[in-house]
VOMI-895002 format. One record per residue: residue number from 1; x, y, z of N, C-alpha, C in turn. Coordinates in nm, 3 decimals. Layout:
   resi    n.east   n.north      n.up   ca.east   ca.north     ca.up    c.east   c.north      c.up
    NUM         X         Y         Z         X          Y         Z         X         Y         Z
...
This chain:
   resi    n.east   n.north      n.up   ca.east   ca.north     ca.up    c.east   c.north      c.up
      1    -1.806    -2.615    -0.784    -1.674     -2.577    -0.736    -1.643    -2.651    -0.606
      2    -1.519    -2.685    -0.589    -1.475     -2.757    -0.469    -1.477    -2.665    -0.347
      3    -1.504    -2.721    -0.231    -1.508     -2.643    -0.108    -1.377    -2.570    -0.084
      4    -1.266    -2.628    -0.124    -1.135     -2.565    -0.102    -1.118    -2.438    -0.185
      5    -1.208    -2.412    -0.281    -1.200     -2.291    -0.362    -1.274    -2.173    -0.298
      6    -1.325    -2.191    -0.178    -1.404     -2.088    -0.111    -1.341    -2.047     0.021
      7    -1.360    -1.921     0.059    -1.331     -1.879     0.195    -1.446    -1.931     0.280
      8    -1.415    -1.986     0.395    -1.513     -2.053     0.479    -1.557    -1.961     0.593
      9    -1.686    -1.958     0.619    -1.743     -1.878     0.727    -1.687    -1.928     0.861
     10    -1.641    -1.836     0.945    -1.586     -1.874     1.074    -1.693    -1.911     1.176
     11    -1.819    -1.884     1.147    -1.927     -1.920     1.238    -1.986    -2.058     1.204
     12    -2.035    -2.074     1.080    -2.106     -2.198     1.045    -2.023    -2.294     0.960
     13    -1.905    -2.250     0.916    -1.814     -2.328     0.831    -1.871    -2.356     0.693
     14    -1.967    -2.274     0.650    -2.020     -2.284     0.515    -1.941    -2.197     0.418
     15    -1.973    -2.208     0.291    -1.907     -2.127     0.188    -1.944    -1.980     0.206
     16    -1.844    -1.893     0.208    -1.871     -1.749     0.221    -1.852    -1.677     0.088
     17    -1.738    -1.697     0.023    -1.716     -1.638    -0.108    -1.610    -1.717    -0.183
     18    -1.617    -1.708    -0.315    -1.523     -1.780    -0.402    -1.389    -1.708    -0.398
     19    -1.284    -1.780    -0.361    -1.154     -1.714    -0.350    -1.044    -1.781    -0.432
     20    -1.079    -1.875    -0.517    -0.977     -1.949    -0.592    -0.899    -1.862    -0.689
     21    -0.956    -1.751    -0.732    -0.883     -1.668    -0.828    -0.829    -1.539    -0.765
     22    -0.823    -1.531    -0.633    -0.757     -1.419    -0.566    -0.609    -1.451    -0.561
     23    -0.529    -1.367    -0.622    -0.385     -1.396    -0.630    -0.298    -1.300    -0.549
     24    -0.358    -1.219    -0.465    -0.281     -1.127    -0.381    -0.189    -1.210    -0.290
     25    -0.058    -1.185    -0.291     0.035     -1.266    -0.212     0.004    -1.269    -0.062
     26    -0.040    -1.157    -0.006    -0.071     -1.154     0.137    -0.193    -1.240     0.169
     27    -0.290    -1.244     0.078    -0.407     -1.331     0.098    -0.368    -1.477     0.082
     28    -0.291    -1.508    -0.020    -0.248     -1.646    -0.044    -0.164    -1.699     0.073
     29    -0.091    -1.610     0.140    -0.008     -1.652     0.254    -0.093    -1.698     0.372
     30    -0.223    -1.668     0.374    -0.308     -1.714     0.484    -0.327    -1.864     0.480
     31    -0.310    -1.927     0.364    -0.327     -2.072     0.352    -0.209    -2.143     0.289
     32    -0.114    -2.070     0.230     0.001     -2.131     0.163     0.129    -2.102     0.240
     33     0.182    -2.200     0.312     0.303     -2.176     0.392     0.427    -2.145     0.308
     34     0.424    -2.173     0.180     0.540     -2.144     0.095     0.536    -2.002     0.037
     35     0.426    -1.930     0.057     0.416     -1.791     0.011     0.511    -1.706     0.094
     36     0.586    -1.619     0.028     0.688     -1.540     0.097     0.634    -1.414     0.163
     37     0.513    -1.374     0.134     0.455     -1.254     0.197     0.406    -1.284     0.338
     38     0.394    -1.179     0.418     0.332     -1.194     0.549     0.181    -1.210     0.528
     39     0.119    -1.307     0.597    -0.025     -1.327     0.579    -0.106    -1.214     0.642
     40    -0.221    -1.188     0.584    -0.314     -1.092     0.642    -0.402    -1.165     0.742
     41    -0.465    -1.092     0.832    -0.565     -1.148     0.921    -0.701    -1.121     0.858
     42    -0.785    -1.222     0.853    -0.913     -1.204     0.789    -1.021    -1.279     0.867
     43    -1.134    -1.211     0.889    -1.249     -1.273     0.953    -1.358    -1.284     0.847
     44    -1.421    -1.400     0.837    -1.516     -1.425     0.729    -1.650    -1.470     0.786
     45    -1.756    -1.404     0.741    -1.893     -1.445     0.772    -1.967    -1.463     0.641
     46    -2.042    -1.571     0.629    -2.125     -1.589     0.510    -2.243    -1.492     0.519
     47    -2.317    -1.479     0.411    -2.429     -1.384     0.407    -2.534    -1.414     0.514
     48    -2.561    -1.542     0.539    -2.662     -1.578     0.638    -2.615    -1.545     0.780
     49    -2.493    -1.581     0.816    -2.441     -1.551     0.950    -2.423    -1.401     0.970
     50    -2.395    -1.328     0.863    -2.376     -1.184     0.871    -2.505    -1.113     0.912
     51    -2.619    -1.179     0.898    -2.746     -1.119     0.940    -2.757    -1.108     1.091
     52    -2.690    -1.196     1.165    -2.704     -1.198     1.311    -2.572    -1.188     1.388
     53    -2.460    -1.191     1.318    -2.328     -1.183     1.382    -2.247    -1.072     1.317
     54    -2.142    -1.027     1.386    -2.052     -0.929     1.329    -1.908    -0.965     1.365
     55    -1.816    -0.927     1.280    -1.675     -0.946     1.308    -1.624    -0.822     1.382
     56    -1.554    -0.844     1.490    -1.502     -0.733     1.571    -1.351    -0.742     1.576
     57    -1.286    -0.630     1.556    -1.140     -0.624     1.557    -1.094    -0.580     1.696
     58    -1.006    -0.660     1.756    -0.952     -0.627     1.888    -0.799    -0.638     1.882
     59    -0.734    -0.568     1.971    -0.589     -0.573     1.979    -0.544    -0.714     2.016
     60    -0.449    -0.767     1.941    -0.396     -0.901     1.967    -0.313    -0.897     2.095
     61    -0.335    -0.996     2.181    -0.256     -1.007     2.303    -0.120    -1.066     2.268
     62    -0.014    -1.002     2.315     0.121     -1.049     2.287     0.179    -1.112     2.413
     63     0.246    -1.223     2.397     0.313     -1.289     2.509     0.460    -1.251     2.506
     64     0.492    -1.138     2.562     0.631     -1.091     2.563     0.693    -1.107     2.697
């Protein structure tokens, strides 16, 4: 499978999971600018990086 068919780990940039057949519009909007849905925010760790790292959710800083 091509690398573009996978969600990429934000730590090591390796393959994390196969996402080519995920058709949820909000997920597709994360990479497809023509998708009409609002994109979701997603943090991805592969299985190896997940052993020593964690994804933490924090309030987004707004520049108002």
